[in-house]
Structure formats: C-alpha cells, structure tokens
A tleap script that builds the chain and sets N, CA, C and O, in Angstrom:
source leaprc.protein.ff14SB
mol = sequence {
  NMET ASN ASP ALA LEU PHE TYR VAL PHE THR
  THR ASN GLY LEU LEU PHE LEU ILE SER ILE
  ILE PHE TRP LYS PHE PRO PRO LYS LYS ILE
  ASN SER ILE TYR GLY TYR ARG THR PRO LYS
  ALA THR GLN ASN GLN GLU ILE TRP SER PHE
  ALA ASN HIE THR PHE ASN GLN SER LEU LEU
  ILE TYR ALA GLY ILE SER PHE LEU ALA GLY
  LEU ALA PHE VAL THR LEU LEU GLY ALA GLU
  LEU THR TRP GLN PRO MET ALA PHE ILE PHE
  ILE THR ILE ILE VAL SER ILE VAL LYS THR
  GLU LYS ALA LEU ASN ALA ASN PHE THR ASP
  ALA GLY LYS LYS CARG
}
set mol.1.N position { -3.627 12.509 -24.618 }
set mol.1.CA position { -3.447 12.568 -23.175 }
set mol.1.C position { -2.293 13.514 -22.879 }
set mol.1.O position { -1.210 13.404 -23.454 }
set mol.2.N position { -2.551 14.445 -21.967 }
set mol.2.CA position { -1.486 15.394 -21.656 }
set mol.2.C position { -0.442 14.750 -20.743 }
set mol.2.O position { -0.662 13.679 -20.178 }
set mol.3.N position { 0.681 15.422 -20.615 }
set mol.3.CA position { 1.800 14.869 -19.845 }
set mol.3.C position { 1.466 14.664 -18.371 }
set mol.3.O position { 1.879 13.667 -17.778 }
set mol.4.N position { 0.730 15.587 -17.779 }
set mol.4.CA position { 0.406 15.476 -16.359 }
set mol.4.C position { -0.497 14.272 -16.101 }
set mol.4.O position { -0.305 13.552 -15.121 }
set mol.5.N position { -1.475 14.052 -16.969 }
set mol.5.CA position { -2.371 12.907 -16.814 }
set mol.5.C position { -1.596 11.601 -16.991 }
set mol.5.O position { -1.829 10.637 -16.262 }
set mol.6.N position { -0.682 11.570 -17.953 }
set mol.6.CA position { 0.166 10.395 -18.169 }
set mol.6.C position { 1.028 10.125 -16.935 }
set mol.6.O position { 1.218 8.977 -16.532 }
set mol.7.N position { 1.540 11.192 -16.350 }
set mol.7.CA position { 2.369 11.091 -15.147 }
set mol.7.C position { 1.571 10.463 -13.992 }
set mol.7.O position { 2.083 9.592 -13.289 }
set mol.8.N position { 0.339 10.899 -13.801 }
set mol.8.CA position { -0.501 10.353 -12.731 }
set mol.8.C position { -0.805 8.880 -12.990 }
set mol.8.O position { -0.763 8.071 -12.063 }
set mol.9.N position { -1.109 8.523 -14.237 }
set mol.9.CA position { -1.406 7.124 -14.547 }
set mol.9.C position { -0.182 6.225 -14.367 }
set mol.9.O position { -0.324 5.070 -13.965 }
set mol.10.N position { 1.005 6.733 -14.656 }
set mol.10.CA position { 2.201 5.889 -14.537 }
set mol.10.C position { 2.788 5.870 -13.131 }
set mol.10.O position { 3.653 5.042 -12.847 }
set mol.11.N position { 2.353 6.742 -12.261 }
set mol.11.CA position { 2.828 6.695 -10.881 }
set mol.11.C position { 1.725 6.168 -9.970 }
set mol.11.O position { 1.801 5.039 -9.485 }
set mol.12.N position { 0.715 6.976 -9.743 }
set mol.12.CA position { -0.369 6.601 -8.838 }
set mol.12.C position { -1.216 5.465 -9.407 }
set mol.12.O position { -1.661 4.592 -8.663 }
set mol.13.N position { -1.436 5.472 -10.694 }
set mol.13.CA position { -2.208 4.401 -11.323 }
set mol.13.C position { -1.498 3.064 -11.227 }
set mol.13.O position { -2.131 2.034 -10.997 }
set mol.14.N position { -0.191 3.079 -11.403 }
set mol.14.CA position { 0.593 1.851 -11.289 }
set mol.14.C position { 0.563 1.309 -9.861 }
set mol.14.O position { 0.433 0.101 -9.662 }
set mol.15.N position { 0.681 2.186 -8.869 }
set mol.15.CA position { 0.595 1.744 -7.472 }
set mol.15.C position { -0.785 1.154 -7.186 }
set mol.15.O position { -0.891 0.148 -6.484 }
set mol.16.N position { -1.835 1.765 -7.717 }
set mol.16.CA position { -3.186 1.240 -7.519 }
set mol.16.C position { -3.330 -0.132 -8.174 }
set mol.16.O position { -3.953 -1.027 -7.603 }
set mol.17.N position { -2.764 -0.303 -9.355 }
set mol.17.CA position { -2.800 -1.604 -10.037 }
set mol.17.C position { -2.045 -2.664 -9.226 }
set mol.17.O position { -2.519 -3.791 -9.083 }
set mol.18.N position { -0.894 -2.310 -8.706 }
set mol.18.CA position { -0.120 -3.234 -7.874 }
set mol.18.C position { -0.900 -3.596 -6.613 }
set mol.18.O position { -0.881 -4.747 -6.177 }
set mol.19.N position { -1.586 -2.615 -6.028 }
set mol.19.CA position { -2.367 -2.910 -4.824 }
set mol.19.C position { -3.521 -3.862 -5.127 }
set mol.19.O position { -3.865 -4.695 -4.288 }
set mol.20.N position { -4.117 -3.753 -6.296 }
set mol.20.CA position { -5.177 -4.683 -6.698 }
set mol.20.C position { -4.604 -6.088 -6.851 }
set mol.20.O position { -5.222 -7.061 -6.419 }
set mol.21.N position { -3.438 -6.197 -7.456 }
set mol.21.CA position { -2.796 -7.503 -7.634 }
set mol.21.C position { -2.473 -8.122 -6.282 }
set mol.21.O position { -2.734 -9.306 -6.067 }
set mol.22.N position { -1.903 -7.328 -5.358 }
set mol.22.CA position { -1.597 -7.832 -4.011 }
set mol.22.C position { -2.868 -8.271 -3.298 }
set mol.22.O position { -2.867 -9.284 -2.599 }
set mol.23.N position { -3.951 -7.520 -3.468 }
set mol.23.CA position { -5.210 -7.830 -2.798 }
set mol.23.C position { -5.843 -9.103 -3.358 }
set mol.23.O position { -6.351 -9.932 -2.603 }
set mol.24.N position { -5.810 -9.255 -4.683 }
set mol.24.CA position { -6.420 -10.433 -5.322 }
set mol.24.C position { -5.562 -11.686 -5.173 }
set mol.24.O position { -6.095 -12.793 -5.087 }
set mol.25.N position { -4.262 -11.528 -5.142 }
set mol.25.CA position { -3.336 -12.662 -5.087 }
set mol.25.C position { -2.346 -12.493 -3.929 }
set mol.25.O position { -1.154 -12.289 -4.160 }
set mol.26.N position { -2.831 -12.578 -2.694 }
set mol.26.CA position { -1.910 -12.418 -1.562 }
set mol.26.C position { -0.977 -13.616 -1.455 }
set mol.26.O position { -1.333 -14.714 -1.881 }
set mol.27.N position { 0.206 -13.423 -0.895 }
set mol.27.CA position { 1.130 -14.554 -0.728 }
set mol.27.C position { 0.563 -15.548 0.278 }
set mol.27.O position { 0.017 -15.163 1.312 }
set mol.28.N position { 0.698 -16.801 -0.032 }
set mol.28.CA position { 0.151 -17.858 0.830 }
set mol.28.C position { 1.115 -18.238 1.949 }
set mol.28.O position { 0.714 -18.414 3.099 }
set mol.29.N position { 2.379 -18.361 1.596 }
set mol.29.CA position { 3.386 -18.805 2.561 }
set mol.29.C position { 4.465 -17.737 2.708 }
set mol.29.O position { 4.661 -16.900 1.828 }
set mol.30.N position { 5.151 -17.790 3.832 }
set mol.30.CA position { 6.248 -16.864 4.080 }
set mol.30.C position { 7.326 -17.085 3.022 }
set mol.30.O position { 7.774 -18.210 2.800 }
set mol.31.N position { 7.732 -15.995 2.373 }
set mol.31.CA position { 8.761 -16.076 1.344 }
set mol.31.C position { 9.578 -14.795 1.356 }
set mol.31.O position { 9.248 -13.850 2.072 }
set mol.32.N position { 10.629 -14.762 0.577 }
set mol.32.CA position { 11.497 -13.580 0.547 }
set mol.32.C position { 11.318 -12.755 -0.727 }
set mol.32.O position { 12.121 -11.865 -1.008 }
set mol.33.N position { 10.273 -13.044 -1.493 }
set mol.33.CA position { 10.089 -12.353 -2.762 }
set mol.33.C position { 8.851 -11.463 -2.776 }
set mol.33.O position { 8.908 -10.329 -3.251 }
set mol.34.N position { 7.741 -11.966 -2.260 }
set mol.34.CA position { 6.454 -11.332 -2.484 }
set mol.34.C position { 5.684 -11.225 -1.188 }
set mol.34.O position { 5.502 -12.229 -0.501 }
set mol.35.N position { 5.226 -10.034 -0.834 }
set mol.35.CA position { 4.409 -9.855 0.351 }
set mol.35.C position { 4.973 -8.806 1.286 }
set mol.35.O position { 6.021 -8.212 1.031 }
set mol.36.N position { 4.254 -8.594 2.375 }
set mol.36.CA position { 4.664 -7.648 3.401 }
set mol.36.C position { 5.655 -8.347 4.321 }
set mol.36.O position { 5.280 -9.214 5.110 }
set mol.37.N position { 6.937 -7.960 4.213 }
set mol.37.CA position { 7.994 -8.663 4.939 }
set mol.37.C position { 8.711 -7.717 5.902 }
set mol.37.O position { 9.520 -6.881 5.500 }
set mol.38.N position { 8.395 -7.874 7.158 }
set mol.38.CA position { 9.145 -7.212 8.219 }
set mol.38.C position { 9.523 -8.317 9.202 }
set mol.38.O position { 8.963 -9.411 9.136 }
set mol.39.N position { 10.457 -8.053 10.107 }
set mol.39.CA position { 10.824 -9.113 11.061 }
set mol.39.C position { 9.619 -9.652 11.841 }
set mol.39.O position { 9.514 -10.858 12.068 }
set mol.40.N position { 8.720 -8.766 12.245 }
set mol.40.CA position { 7.549 -9.227 12.999 }
set mol.40.C position { 6.593 -10.010 12.097 }
set mol.40.O position { 6.020 -11.010 12.531 }
set mol.41.N position { 6.415 -9.577 10.867 }
set mol.41.CA position { 5.465 -10.234 9.952 }
set mol.41.C position { 5.918 -11.627 9.542 }
set mol.41.O position { 5.096 -12.454 9.148 }
set mol.42.N position { 7.196 -11.892 9.628 }
set mol.42.CA position { 7.707 -13.197 9.200 }
set mol.42.C position { 7.970 -14.152 10.369 }
set mol.42.O position { 8.626 -15.178 10.186 }
set mol.43.N position { 7.473 -13.835 11.555 }
set mol.43.CA position { 7.702 -14.704 12.715 }
set mol.43.C position { 7.011 -16.052 12.567 }
set mol.43.O position { 7.606 -17.086 12.873 }
set mol.44.N position { 5.777 -16.056 12.107 }
set mol.44.CA position { 5.070 -17.318 11.897 }
set mol.44.C position { 3.981 -17.124 10.836 }
set mol.44.O position { 3.723 -16.001 10.404 }
set mol.45.N position { 3.359 -18.201 10.431 }
set mol.45.CA position { 2.389 -18.164 9.336 }
set mol.45.C position { 1.140 -17.352 9.696 }
set mol.45.O position { 0.587 -16.664 8.838 }
set mol.46.N position { 0.695 -17.422 10.942 }
set mol.46.CA position { -0.498 -16.677 11.360 }
set mol.46.C position { -0.260 -15.165 11.262 }
set mol.46.O position { -1.104 -14.423 10.760 }
set mol.47.N position { 0.884 -14.732 11.742 }
set mol.47.CA position { 1.225 -13.312 11.669 }
set mol.47.C position { 1.412 -12.896 10.208 }
set mol.47.O position { 0.979 -11.815 9.810 }
set mol.48.N position { 2.050 -13.742 9.419 }
set mol.48.CA position { 2.273 -13.465 8.000 }
set mol.48.C position { 0.947 -13.228 7.275 }
set mol.48.O position { 0.802 -12.259 6.530 }
set mol.49.N position { 0.006 -14.104 7.495 }
set mol.49.CA position { -1.296 -13.976 6.833 }
set mol.49.C position { -2.031 -12.722 7.289 }
set mol.49.O position { -2.608 -12.001 6.474 }
set mol.50.N position { -2.009 -12.464 8.595 }
set mol.50.CA position { -2.657 -11.274 9.133 }
set mol.50.C position { -2.004 -10.001 8.594 }
set mol.50.O position { -2.700 -9.078 8.170 }
set mol.51.N position { -0.682 -9.950 8.608 }
set mol.51.CA position { 0.043 -8.759 8.155 }
set mol.51.C position { -0.217 -8.484 6.677 }
set mol.51.O position { -0.434 -7.337 6.288 }
set mol.52.N position { -0.195 -9.523 5.858 }
set mol.52.CA position { -0.426 -9.316 4.428 }
set mol.52.C position { -1.862 -8.915 4.142 }
set mol.52.O position { -2.108 -8.083 3.269 }
set mol.53.N position { -2.812 -9.492 4.861 }
set mol.53.CA position { -4.209 -9.100 4.679 }
set mol.53.C position { -4.401 -7.631 5.056 }
set mol.53.O position { -5.019 -6.870 4.311 }
set mol.54.N position { -3.873 -7.241 6.206 }
set mol.54.CA position { -4.011 -5.871 6.686 }
set mol.54.C position { -3.318 -4.881 5.762 }
set mol.54.O position { -3.888 -3.847 5.412 }
set mol.55.N position { -2.088 -5.197 5.367 }
set mol.55.CA position { -1.345 -4.295 4.493 }
set mol.55.C position { -2.018 -4.164 3.129 }
set mol.55.O position { -2.148 -3.059 2.603 }
set mol.56.N position { -2.442 -5.276 2.563 }
set mol.56.CA position { -3.062 -5.244 1.240 }
set mol.56.C position { -4.357 -4.444 1.248 }
set mol.56.O position { -4.635 -3.701 0.307 }
set mol.57.N position { -5.145 -4.592 2.299 }
set mol.57.CA position { -6.379 -3.824 2.417 }
set mol.57.C position { -6.076 -2.334 2.528 }
set mol.57.O position { -6.688 -1.515 1.842 }
set mol.58.N position { -5.149 -1.995 3.377 }
set mol.58.CA position { -4.773 -0.604 3.583 }
set mol.58.C position { -4.182 0.003 2.305 }
set mol.58.O position { -4.523 1.122 1.921 }
set mol.59.N position { -3.302 -0.741 1.663 }
set mol.59.CA position { -2.683 -0.247 0.433 }
set mol.59.C position { -3.725 -0.027 -0.651 }
set mol.59.O position { -3.654 0.971 -1.369 }
set mol.60.N position { -4.675 -0.914 -0.789 }
set mol.60.CA position { -5.719 -0.772 -1.795 }
set mol.60.C position { -6.529 0.503 -1.559 }
set mol.60.O position { -6.784 1.258 -2.497 }
set mol.61.N position { -6.924 0.740 -0.332 }
set mol.61.CA position { -7.718 1.929 -0.012 }
set mol.61.C position { -6.928 3.206 -0.273 }
set mol.61.O position { -7.404 4.106 -0.966 }
set mol.62.N position { -5.733 3.281 0.276 }
set mol.62.CA position { -4.968 4.519 0.170 }
set mol.62.C position { -4.374 4.734 -1.227 }
set mol.62.O position { -4.187 5.879 -1.640 }
set mol.63.N position { -4.079 3.677 -1.946 }
set mol.63.CA position { -3.621 3.838 -3.330 }
set mol.63.C position { -4.765 4.341 -4.204 }
set mol.63.O position { -4.549 5.141 -5.114 }
set mol.64.N position { -5.986 3.871 -3.928 }
set mol.64.CA position { -7.150 4.371 -4.661 }
set mol.64.C position { -7.380 5.847 -4.397 }
set mol.64.O position { -7.648 6.616 -5.320 }
set mol.65.N position { -7.276 6.242 -3.130 }
set mol.65.CA position { -7.423 7.658 -2.775 }
set mol.65.C position { -6.326 8.483 -3.435 }
set mol.65.O position { -6.587 9.568 -3.956 }
set mol.66.N position { -5.111 7.973 -3.414 }
set mol.66.CA position { -3.973 8.661 -4.025 }
set mol.66.C position { -4.179 8.846 -5.526 }
set mol.66.O position { -3.909 9.914 -6.075 }
set mol.67.N position { -4.660 7.794 -6.177 }
set mol.67.CA position { -4.910 7.853 -7.617 }
set mol.67.C position { -6.004 8.880 -7.927 }
set mol.67.O position { -5.859 9.686 -8.846 }
set mol.68.N position { -7.089 8.850 -7.165 }
set mol.68.CA position { -8.170 9.815 -7.381 }
set mol.68.C position { -7.712 11.249 -7.096 }
set mol.68.O position { -8.095 12.180 -7.804 }
set mol.69.N position { -6.904 11.418 -6.073 }
set mol.69.CA position { -6.392 12.750 -5.754 }
set mol.69.C position { -5.496 13.269 -6.880 }
set mol.69.O position { -5.574 14.439 -7.253 }
set mol.70.N position { -4.649 12.395 -7.413 }
set mol.70.CA position { -3.807 12.801 -8.540 }
set mol.70.C position { -4.625 13.178 -9.762 }
set mol.70.O position { -4.330 14.165 -10.437 }
set mol.71.N position { -5.660 12.385 -10.043 }
set mol.71.CA position { -6.543 12.710 -11.173 }
set mol.71.C position { -7.285 14.017 -10.935 }
set mol.71.O position { -7.478 14.801 -11.865 }
set mol.72.N position { -7.704 14.260 -9.690 }
set mol.72.CA position { -8.397 15.507 -9.365 }
set mol.72.C position { -7.480 16.708 -9.560 }
set mol.72.O position { -7.910 17.746 -10.063 }
set mol.73.N position { -6.226 16.570 -9.164 }
set mol.73.CA position { -5.275 17.667 -9.359 }
set mol.73.C position { -5.149 18.009 -10.837 }
set mol.73.O position { -5.104 19.182 -11.209 }
set mol.74.N position { -5.092 16.992 -11.668 }
set mol.74.CA position { -4.884 17.218 -13.097 }
set mol.74.C position { -6.141 17.737 -13.773 }
set mol.74.O position { -6.095 18.727 -14.503 }
set mol.75.N position { -7.268 17.069 -13.532 }
set mol.75.CA position { -8.472 17.404 -14.287 }
set mol.75.C position { -9.238 18.588 -13.705 }
set mol.75.O position { -9.577 19.516 -14.440 }
set mol.76.N position { -9.514 18.579 -12.421 }
set mol.76.CA position { -10.341 19.629 -11.831 }
set mol.76.C position { -9.585 20.930 -11.611 }
set mol.76.O position { -10.106 22.014 -11.873 }
set mol.77.N position { -8.372 20.816 -11.134 }
set mol.77.CA position { -7.603 22.020 -10.843 }
set mol.77.C position { -6.733 22.467 -12.016 }
set mol.77.O position { -6.267 23.606 -12.053 }
set mol.78.N position { -6.520 21.572 -12.965 }
set mol.78.CA position { -5.649 21.899 -14.092 }
set mol.78.C position { -4.243 22.233 -13.638 }
set mol.78.O position { -3.530 22.991 -14.295 }
set mol.79.N position { -3.857 21.672 -12.530 }
set mol.79.CA position { -2.568 22.005 -11.924 }
set mol.79.C position { -1.415 21.404 -12.716 }
set mol.79.O position { -1.528 20.331 -13.308 }
set mol.80.N position { -0.331 22.112 -12.706 }
set mol.80.CA position { 0.909 21.596 -13.274 }
set mol.80.C position { 1.556 20.723 -12.209 }
set mol.80.O position { 1.916 21.207 -11.136 }
set mol.81.N position { 1.700 19.460 -12.502 }
set mol.81.CA position { 2.199 18.516 -11.501 }
set mol.81.C position { 3.708 18.365 -11.602 }
set mol.81.O position { 4.278 18.289 -12.690 }
set mol.82.N position { 4.329 18.324 -10.445 }
set mol.82.CA position { 5.756 18.031 -10.398 }
set mol.82.C position { 5.995 16.926 -9.378 }
set mol.82.O position { 6.272 15.787 -9.753 }
set mol.83.N position { 5.893 17.243 -8.117 }
set mol.83.CA position { 6.214 16.299 -7.057 }
set mol.83.C position { 4.985 15.712 -6.389 }
set mol.83.O position { 5.108 14.745 -5.637 }
set mol.84.N position { 3.796 16.264 -6.638 }
set mol.84.CA position { 2.600 15.857 -5.902 }
set mol.84.C position { 2.245 14.378 -6.057 }
set mol.84.O position { 1.974 13.731 -5.045 }
set mol.85.N position { 2.231 13.800 -7.271 }
set mol.85.CA position { 1.902 12.374 -7.372 }
set mol.85.C position { 2.876 11.477 -6.611 }
set mol.85.O position { 2.467 10.488 -6.004 }
set mol.86.N position { 4.149 11.818 -6.644 }
set mol.86.CA position { 5.131 11.036 -5.891 }
set mol.86.C position { 4.936 11.218 -4.387 }
set mol.86.O position { 5.147 10.276 -3.624 }
set mol.87.N position { 4.541 12.399 -3.953 }
set mol.87.CA position { 4.262 12.618 -2.534 }
set mol.87.C position { 3.062 11.780 -2.098 }
set mol.87.O position { 3.055 11.226 -0.999 }
set mol.88.N position { 2.043 11.688 -2.962 }
set mol.88.CA position { 0.884 10.842 -2.663 }
set mol.88.C position { 1.307 9.384 -2.510 }
set mol.88.O position { 0.830 8.690 -1.612 }
set mol.89.N position { 2.188 8.922 -3.369 }
set mol.89.CA position { 2.667 7.538 -3.292 }
set mol.89.C position { 3.448 7.311 -2.004 }
set mol.89.O position { 3.239 6.314 -1.314 }
set mol.90.N position { 4.331 8.222 -1.686 }
set mol.90.CA position { 5.131 8.115 -0.466 }
set mol.90.C position { 4.224 8.062 0.762 }
set mol.90.O position { 4.411 7.212 1.633 }
set mol.91.N position { 3.252 8.958 0.835 }
set mol.91.CA position { 2.321 8.990 1.962 }
set mol.91.C position { 1.504 7.709 2.017 }
set mol.91.O position { 1.279 7.170 3.100 }
set mol.92.N position { 1.057 7.214 0.871 }
set mol.92.CA position { 0.276 5.972 0.804 }
set mol.92.C position { 1.051 4.809 1.399 }
set mol.92.O position { 0.517 4.055 2.213 }
set mol.93.N position { 2.294 4.660 1.002 }
set mol.93.CA position { 3.103 3.544 1.481 }
set mol.93.C position { 3.410 3.679 2.970 }
set mol.93.O position { 3.325 2.700 3.711 }
set mol.94.N position { 3.763 4.873 3.409 }
set mol.94.CA position { 4.068 5.100 4.822 }
set mol.94.C position { 2.837 4.831 5.689 }
set mol.94.O position { 2.944 4.159 6.715 }
set mol.95.N position { 1.677 5.345 5.293 }
set mol.95.CA position { 0.461 5.144 6.076 }
set mol.95.C position { 0.101 3.665 6.128 }
set mol.95.O position { -0.304 3.168 7.179 }
set mol.96.N position { 0.241 2.954 5.015 }
set mol.96.CA position { -0.073 1.525 4.985 }
set mol.96.C position { 0.853 0.732 5.904 }
set mol.96.O position { 0.401 -0.170 6.609 }
set mol.97.N position { 2.119 1.055 5.902 }
set mol.97.CA position { 3.074 0.369 6.775 }
set mol.97.C position { 2.776 0.666 8.241 }
set mol.97.O position { 2.761 -0.247 9.066 }
set mol.98.N position { 2.541 1.928 8.572 }
set mol.98.CA position { 2.272 2.305 9.960 }
set mol.98.C position { 0.994 1.643 10.460 }
set mol.98.O position { 0.964 1.138 11.582 }
set mol.99.N position { -0.061 1.636 9.650 }
set mol.99.CA position { -1.313 0.992 10.064 }
set mol.99.C position { -1.120 -0.514 10.272 }
set mol.99.O position { -1.667 -1.092 11.211 }
set mol.100.N position { -0.351 -1.133 9.402 }
set mol.100.CA position { -0.109 -2.567 9.530 }
set mol.100.C position { 0.697 -2.875 10.784 }
set mol.100.O position { 0.367 -3.808 11.517 }
set mol.101.N position { 1.733 -2.116 11.036 }
set mol.101.CA position { 2.545 -2.348 12.235 }
set mol.101.C position { 1.750 -2.104 13.516 }
set mol.101.O position { 1.919 -2.828 14.497 }
set mol.102.N position { 0.885 -1.090 13.515 }
set mol.102.CA position { 0.035 -0.858 14.683 }
set mol.102.C position { -0.918 -2.032 14.899 }
set mol.102.O position { -1.142 -2.456 16.033 }
set mol.103.N position { -1.475 -2.551 13.814 }
set mol.103.CA position { -2.385 -3.699 13.919 }
set mol.103.C position { -1.634 -4.930 14.407 }
set mol.103.O position { -2.165 -5.696 15.212 }
set mol.104.N position { -0.411 -5.133 13.935 }
set mol.104.CA position { 0.393 -6.264 14.399 }
set mol.104.C position { 0.683 -6.145 15.888 }
set mol.104.O position { 0.555 -7.122 16.626 }
set mol.105.N position { 1.070 -4.962 16.331 }
set mol.105.CA position { 1.373 -4.755 17.746 }
set mol.105.C position { 0.135 -4.894 18.626 }
set mol.105.O position { 0.235 -5.319 19.777 }
set mol.106.N position { -1.023 -4.539 18.095 }
set mol.106.CA position { -2.256 -4.646 18.865 }
set mol.106.C position { -2.759 -6.086 18.954 }
set mol.106.O position { -3.448 -6.440 19.911 }
set mol.107.N position { -2.422 -6.918 17.969 }
set mol.107.CA position { -2.965 -8.274 17.905 }
set mol.107.C position { -1.985 -9.381 18.263 }
set mol.107.O position { -2.399 -10.513 18.514 }
set mol.108.N position { -0.682 -9.070 18.290 }
set mol.108.CA position { 0.316 -10.103 18.556 }
set mol.108.C position { 1.368 -9.568 19.525 }
set mol.108.O position { 1.694 -8.381 19.521 }
set mol.109.N position { 1.887 -10.463 20.348 }
set mol.109.CA position { 2.962 -10.092 21.258 }
set mol.109.C position { 4.285 -10.084 20.488 }
set mol.109.O position { 4.344 -10.494 19.329 }
set mol.110.N position { 5.339 -9.614 21.148 }
set mol.110.CA position { 6.662 -9.623 20.515 }
set mol.110.C position { 7.167 -11.040 20.274 }
set mol.110.O position { 8.001 -11.270 19.397 }
set mol.111.N position { 6.657 -11.986 21.057 }
set mol.111.CA position { 7.055 -13.386 20.907 }
set mol.111.C position { 6.268 -14.093 19.796 }
set mol.111.O position { 6.546 -15.250 19.480 }
set mol.112.N position { 5.289 -13.403 19.206 }
set mol.112.CA position { 4.536 -14.003 18.115 }
set mol.112.C position { 3.259 -14.696 18.529 }
set mol.112.O position { 2.659 -15.417 17.731 }
set mol.113.N position { 2.834 -14.492 19.757 }
set mol.113.CA position { 1.600 -15.100 20.254 }
set mol.113.C position { 0.436 -14.131 20.048 }
set mol.113.O position { 0.599 -12.915 20.149 }
set mol.114.N position { -0.729 -14.685 19.761 }
set mol.114.CA position { -1.916 -13.869 19.586 }
set mol.114.C position { -2.373 -13.326 20.931 }
set mol.114.O position { -2.397 -14.056 21.922 }
set mol.115.N position { -2.733 -12.051 20.970 }
set mol.115.CA position { -3.195 -11.421 22.224 }
set mol.115.C position { -4.622 -11.812 22.512 }
set mol.115.O position { -5.188 -11.385 23.518 }
savepdb mol mol.pdb
quit
C-alpha cells in the first residue's frame, strides 16, 4: 500500500468508521462524553435524540463521500496528496454541524419546544 492510500485510510477512512459507530450505537441519554453536544442539543431528551439522529445520518453520508473522494484522488488521478484528505474531513464535519443546527432551528424553538 502506498503512502497516499494509507493516508486516506487513516484520515477519511477513520472518520467513516467513526460515523458508522455513531450511527449504529447512538447515545441514548444526554451525557458529556458521547454524542452531538451543543447547548441547543442538550436542552431536553427529545432534542438530544433528534440532534444525534440528524447529525449521525449526515456524518455517515458525508464521511462516506469524503472517503470515496479521497480514494478517487489516490487511485484514479494518481495525485500526490498533502492537505486534501484533511480538507475533506474538515468540510464533512462543518457541513454535518451546519445541517444539524439548521434542522434543530427548523424543528424546535429556542425554548426547546417542538414547532
């Protein structure tokens, strides 16, 4: 295995594996260790469950795309990778957070009530 392929597997592949774990084993109760934790997401159990479901789904999709894009860069283009896999990870996490926060704002009030 060449260095670039190893790099993609240890960055984007690891994020994809973590997203699978989060998707298969979402946190059940509000905690400070595991799950999507923002002030709005931790207001009550209903919001917590919704936020973690939404984030985990989004992360799984975008981490998979990120992993495939990294593999495509290495195998199809034969590109020398430096910052691209990390940029894919950064974009994946930012997009997942933004989508989750938009969904929270669309479905819940600031007081934590369902719209």
